[in-house]
C-alpha positions in Angstrom: 16.3 24.3 -7.2 16.1 20.6 -7.9 12.7 19.0 -8.1 12.2 16.4 -5.5 10.6 13.1 -6.5 8.3 11.0 -4.4 7.4 7.3 -4.8 4.2 5.9 -3.5 3.7 2.1 -3.1 0.1 1.0 -3.6 -1.5 -2.4 -4.1 -4.3 -2.8 -6.7 -7.1 -2.1 -4.2 -5.4 1.1 -2.9 -4.7 2.3 -6.5 -8.4 1.8 -7.5 -9.6 3.5 -4.3 -7.5 6.6 -4.9 -8.8 6.9 -8.5 -12.4 6.4 -7.4 -12.1 9.0 -4.7 -10.4 11.6 -6.9 -13.1 11.0 -9.5 -15.9 11.5 -6.9 -14.2 14.7 -5.8 -14.0 15.8 -9.4 -17.7 15.1 -10.0 -18.6 17.1 -6.9 -16.5 20.1 -8.0 -18.2 20.0 -11.4 -21.6 19.8 -9.8 -20.7 22.8 -7.6 -19.5 24.7 -10.7 -15.9 24.9 -9.4 -12.6 24.4 -11.2 -11.2 20.8 -11.4 -7.7 21.6 -12.7 -5.8 20.4 -9.6 -7.8 17.2 -9.2 -7.5 16.5 -12.9 -3.7 16.9 -12.7 -3.4 14.5 -9.8 -5.8 12.0 -11.4 -3.8 11.9 -14.6 -0.6 11.4 -12.7 -2.1 8.5 -10.7 -3.6 6.9 -13.8 -0.5 7.2 -16.0 2.0 6.2 -13.3 4.3 3.3 -14.2 3.7 0.2 -12.2 6.7 -1.7 -10.9 6.6 -5.0 -9.2 9.1 -5.7 -6.4 9.5 -7.9 -3.3 9.7 -6.6 0.2 11.9 -8.7 2.5 11.6 -8.3 6.3 14.6 -9.2 8.3 14.2 -9.8 12.1 16.3 -7.7 14.4 
């Protein structure tokens, strides 16, 4: 089975907000004595994701 790729378009503010939210969740899990493996994996993917600049062009109908 072929792995499906997804692309997420975020501006700088959204990128920062996702990282902060995941980090808060991770800290809460640590405080509760729970495993953080899944959150760690997503956090690392978001942090290490390549950033690509592109233009979005809207065309009227």
